[in-house]
C-alpha positions in Angstrom: -11.3 -6.3 -44.5 -9.8 -2.7 -42.6 -11.9 -1.5 -39.6 -12.9 1.8 -40.0 -11.6 3.6 -37.3 -12.9 6.6 -34.9 -13.1 7.5 -31.6 -16.6 7.3 -30.3 -19.3 6.6 -27.8 -20.6 4.0 -29.5 -20.8 3.1 -33.2 -18.5 1.9 -35.4 -14.7 0.3 -34.4 -13.0 3.0 -32.9 -9.4 4.5 -33.0 -7.8 6.8 -30.8 -4.3 9.0 -31.7 -4.2 10.8 -28.5 -1.1 10.7 -26.6 -1.7 8.4 -23.8 -0.3 9.1 -20.1 0.2 5.3 -18.3 -0.8 5.5 -15.1 1.5 4.5 -12.0 2.2 1.3 -11.4 -0.1 -1.1 -9.2 0.3 -3.5 -6.7 -1.8 -6.5 -7.5 -1.8 -9.6 -5.6 -1.4 -12.7 -7.6 -4.3 -15.1 -8.1 -3.7 -18.3 -6.1 -5.2 -21.2 -7.8 -4.8 -24.0 -5.3 -7.8 -27.0 -6.5 -5.7 -29.9 -5.9 -8.5 -31.5 -8.5 -7.1 -29.8 -11.5 -6.1 -33.6 -12.9 -5.9 -32.0 -16.0 -3.3 -29.6 -15.1 -0.7 -32.1 -13.7 2.8 -32.0 -15.2 1.8 -28.9 -16.6 2.9 -25.7 -14.6 3.9 -21.8 -14.5 7.3 -22.6 -16.5 5.1 -22.7 -19.3 3.4 -19.3 -19.4 5.2 -15.9 -20.4 4.2 -12.7 -19.3 4.8 -10.1 -21.6 4.0 -6.5 -22.7 3.6 -4.8 -26.1 2.9 -1.0 -27.3 -0.3 -1.0 -29.1 -1.6 2.4 -30.5 0.8 4.4 -27.5 -0.8 1.9 -24.7 1.0 -0.8 -22.9 -0.6 -3.9 -23.9 -0.1 -6.7 -21.1 -0.7 -10.8 -22.2 0.3 -13.9 -20.9 1.1 -16.6 -23.2 1.9 -20.7 -23.3 2.1 -23.0 -25.7 4.1 -23.6 -29.0 4.6 -20.6 -31.2 3.3 -22.6 -34.3 0.2 -23.8 -32.4 -3.2 -23.0 -33.5 -3.8 -19.8 -31.5 -6.6 -19.4 -29.2 -7.6 -16.3 -28.0 -8.4 -15.6 -24.5 -10.5 -12.4 -24.1 -11.4 -11.5 -20.5 -14.8 -10.1 -18.9 -15.3 -7.8 -15.6 -13.7 -6.8 -13.5 -11.1 -9.3 -13.6 -8.1 -9.8 -16.5 -6.1 -12.3 -18.3 -5.4 -13.7 -15.0 -8.9 -15.9 -15.0 -7.3 -17.9 -17.8 -4.2 -19.0 -15.5 -5.7 -22.7 -15.2 -5.9 -23.1 -19.2 -2.4 -21.7 -19.5 -1.1 -23.5 -17.1 -3.2 -26.8 -18.9 -2.4 -29.8 -21.2 -3.7 -27.3 -23.6 -0.5 -25.6 -24.2 1.3 -28.4 -25.3 -0.5 -28.5 -28.5 -2.1 -24.6 -28.6 -0.8 -21.2 -28.3 -2.7 -19.3 -25.7 -2.4 -15.6 -25.7 -4.8 -13.8 -23.4 -4.4 -9.6 -23.6 -5.2 -7.6 -20.5 -8.4 -4.9 -22.2 -7.1 -1.1 -21.8 -8.1 0.0 -18.2 -8.0 -3.6 -16.6 -4.8 -5.9 -15.1 -1.2 -4.8 -16.0 -2.2 -3.0 -19.3 -1.9 0.7 -19.6 -4.7 2.7 -17.7 -4.9 5.7 -19.4 -8.1 8.5 -18.1 -10.8 8.9 -19.8 -9.9 12.0 -21.2 -7.1 10.5 -22.8 -9.1 7.6 -24.0 -12.9 7.3 -24.7 -13.6 3.6 -22.8 -16.2 2.0 -25.4 -16.2 -1.5 -26.6 -15.7 0.0 -29.7 -12.3 0.6 -28.7 -11.9 -2.3 -26.7 -12.4 -4.3 -29.9 -10.1 -1.7 -31.9 -7.1 -2.2 -29.4 -7.7 -5.6 -29.2 -7.8 -6.2 -32.9 -4.4 -4.2 -33.5 -2.9 -6.5 -31.0 -3.8 -9.4 -32.8 -2.3 -7.8 -35.8 1.2 -6.5 -33.8 1.2 -10.2 -32.7 0.8 -11.3 -36.5 -2.2 -13.5 -35.5 -3.8 -14.3 -38.9 -6.1 -17.0 -37.7 -7.8 -17.7 -34.4 -9.9 -19.4 -31.7 -11.5 -16.4 -30.1 -12.4 -17.8 -26.5 -14.8 -15.1 -24.6 -16.1 -14.4 -21.1 -18.4 -11.9 -20.4 -17.0 -8.3 -21.4 -14.8 -10.3 -24.1 -18.1 -11.3 -26.1 -18.7 -7.5 -27.1 -15.2 -7.2 -28.2 -14.9 -10.7 -30.0 -18.1 -10.6 -31.8 -17.3 -6.9 -33.1 -13.6 -8.7 -34.4 -15.2 -11.9 -36.1 -17.9 -9.3 -38.0 -15.2 -7.4 -39.2 -12.8 -9.9 -40.0 -14.6 -13.1 -40.4 -11.9 -14.8 -42.3 -9.5 -15.1 -39.5 -11.8 -17.0 -37.0 -11.5 -20.5 -36.7 -13.9 -21.0 -34.6 -15.4 -19.7 -31.3 -16.1 -20.6 -27.7 -18.3 -18.9 -25.7 -18.1 -18.7 -21.6 -21.2 -16.8 -20.0 -20.9 -14.1 -22.7 -24.4 -12.9 -24.0 -25.3 -12.1 -27.8 -28.7 -12.3 -27.3 -31.4 -10.5 -25.0 -33.2 -13.3 -23.4 -29.5 -13.9 -21.6 -29.9 -11.0 -19.5 -31.3 -11.8 -16.2 -34.0 -9.8 -13.9 -30.6 -7.7 -12.5 -30.6 -5.6 -15.9 -33.5 -3.7 -14.9 -31.8 -1.2 -12.9 -29.1 -1.5 -15.3 -31.5 -0.4 -17.9 -32.9 3.0 -15.6 -29.2 3.8 -15.6 -28.8 3.3 -19.4 -31.8 5.9 -19.7 -30.6 8.4 -17.3 -27.1 8.4 -16.5 -27.1 11.8 -14.4 -30.0 10.3 -11.9 -28.5 7.1 -11.4 -24.9 7.1 -11.4 -24.7 7.7 -7.8 -26.5 4.4 -7.2 -24.6 2.3 -10.2 -21.4 3.4 -8.8 -22.2 2.2 -5.0 -23.7 -1.0 -6.2 -22.1 -2.1 -9.3 -17.7 -1.1 -7.7 -19.4 -2.4 -4.1 -17.2 -5.6 -2.3 -21.0 -7.1 -2.1 -21.8 -7.2 -5.8 -17.9 -8.5 -6.7 -18.5 -11.0 -4.2 -21.7 -12.2 -5.9 -20.2 -11.9 -9.3 -18.2 -15.4 -8.7 -20.4 -16.9 -5.9 -23.6 -16.5 -7.6 -26.5 -18.9 -6.5 -23.9 -21.7 -6.2 -24.6 -24.2 -3.7 -21.0 -24.8 -2.8 -19.5 -21.3 -2.1 -17.0 -23.1 0.0 -15.0 -24.5 -3.7 -14.5 -20.9 -4.9 -11.1 -19.1 -3.8 -12.1 -15.6 -1.9 -8.8 -14.1 -3.3 -10.9 -14.0 -6.6 -13.3 -11.3 -5.5 -11.1 -9.5 -2.8 -8.0 -9.2 -5.1 -11.1 -7.9 -7.6 -12.2 -5.2 -5.3 -8.6 -3.9 -4.6 -8.2 -3.7 -8.3 -11.6 -1.8 -8.6 -10.5 1.2 -6.0 -7.7 2.1 -7.4 -7.3 5.8 -8.7 -9.3 6.5 -12.1 -11.2 3.0 -11.8 -14.8 4.2 -10.6 -14.6 6.7 -13.8 -13.3 3.7 -16.2 -15.7 1.0 -14.9 -18.9 3.5 -15.0 -17.7 4.6 -18.6 -17.5 1.2 -20.1 -20.6 -0.4 -18.6 -22.7 3.0 -19.7 -21.7 1.9 -22.8 -22.7 -1.2 -22.7 -26.2 -0.4 -23.8 -24.8 -0.3 -27.2 -24.1 -4.2 -27.1 -27.8 -4.8 -26.9 -28.1 -2.5 -30.1 -25.8 -4.9 -31.7 -27.0 -8.2 -30.8 -29.2 -8.3 -34.0 -25.9 -7.8 -36.2 -24.3 -10.6 -34.4 -27.2 -13.0 -34.4 -27.1 -12.7 -38.4 -23.2 -13.1 -38.6 -23.8 -16.1 -36.7 -26.6 -17.2 -39.2 -25.0 -16.2 -42.2 -21.3 -18.0 -41.3 -22.2 -20.8 -39.0 -19.2 -21.1 -37.2 -17.8 -23.8 -35.3 -18.9 -23.2 -31.8 -18.9 -24.7 -27.9 -20.6 -22.6 -25.6 -19.9 -23.4 -22.0 -22.1 -21.6 -19.2 -22.2 -21.9 -15.6 -25.9 -22.2 -14.7 -25.4 -20.1 -11.0 -24.7 -17.0 -13.0 -27.0 -14.3 -11.3 -26.6 -11.9 -14.3 -26.9 -14.3 -17.9 -29.2 -16.9 -17.6 -28.9 -20.2 -19.4 -31.5 -19.3 -22.2 -28.4 -17.1 -23.1 -26.6 -19.9 -23.2 -29.6 -22.1 -25.3 -30.2 -19.0 -27.6 -27.0 -19.3 -29.5 -28.7 -23.0 -31.0 -31.0 -20.8 -32.8 -28.2 -19.2 -35.0 -25.9 -22.0 -35.3 -27.8 -25.2 -35.0 -24.7 -27.1 -35.0 -23.4 -25.5 -31.9 -22.2 -27.8 -28.7 -23.8 -26.4 -25.7 -22.6 -27.7 -21.9 -24.3 -26.2 -18.9 -21.7 -26.6 -16.1 -22.6 -26.7 -12.2 -20.7 -23.3 -11.8 -21.1 -19.6 -11.4 -20.8 -16.9 -14.0 -16.6 -17.6 -13.9 -16.8 -21.4 -14.6 -12.8 -21.9 -14.2 -13.6 -20.8 -10.5 -15.5 -24.2 -10.1 -14.9 -26.5 -13.3 -11.5 -25.6 -14.6 -10.6 -29.2 -15.5 -13.9 -29.8 -17.1 -13.8 -26.4 -18.8 -10.2 -27.5 -20.1 -11.3 -30.8 -20.9 -14.5 -29.5 -22.9 -12.3 -26.8 -25.0 -9.7 -29.8 -26.0 -12.4 -32.0 -26.7 -14.3 -29.8 -29.0 -10.9 -28.5 -31.0 -9.8 -32.1 -31.7 -13.0 -33.0 -32.5 -13.3 -30.1 -35.4 -9.2 -31.1 -36.1 -8.6 -27.8 -34.9 -4.9 -28.8 -33.8 
């Protein structure tokens, strides 16, 4: 099935043909993972990871890759305001001995191109279309989707469009049901209903250091376990030229994800994909009910609630890696 292509602020999977100007290079400090307890990562390291870029629809798309070229593919899609670097612990783990792990940066994130809002319409339709074309460019015919946060709406669009390519879906704090949205979303809905009146307040809150920090800490009883480089690096990223507009436009479009929830839920009920749900209980934005809701659509889904936050890899990288590897082995996806 070929995806329908158009530039949009919502609707079908988007495409764009305008010439894109790549913003100047940014200096982003590299995330340093210092958890000495990551036993699943023993004897594996950075030498297994490569850092690459490819041109996709006039954009430079950066991606990290690890594992054998002929291995089963795990396509790792990141959240906001991070990038593919959130998956570094997985790329450097024992998973890379059997599986081909590929983690791209979406346009407007990390080391991929940052076209201006005049050159590229920042919608989830367009992110999904670009990621689809990225996968095609790498000749990825089949893959397991690993979806976190913003990666969820992107990956679900890809699954609905081309279900034959999806071998399994792994969810890590990515919502497909309204019950998964915490009370924090009440003010965010106000922004969607009246952008003009709410945009200034939204920008001040969403792009602040406090909010960036809280995405990682949430209600965790052990904030000392979370590396502060995560939120300080992300805050630096959010303060680069053009980022305010990019992130504001993209979050405004998030309302179209909620409208698509019934479509995704029906797809899950109809296709019953092999599914693993890994959920950090201390997430301030996405509730445990969002994890449990997947059982309604996919009764065979394996659901695990971890003592972690929105970014479960911050605190529970070894457990996320163990659960992922165990799930893939049980499903004979080796």
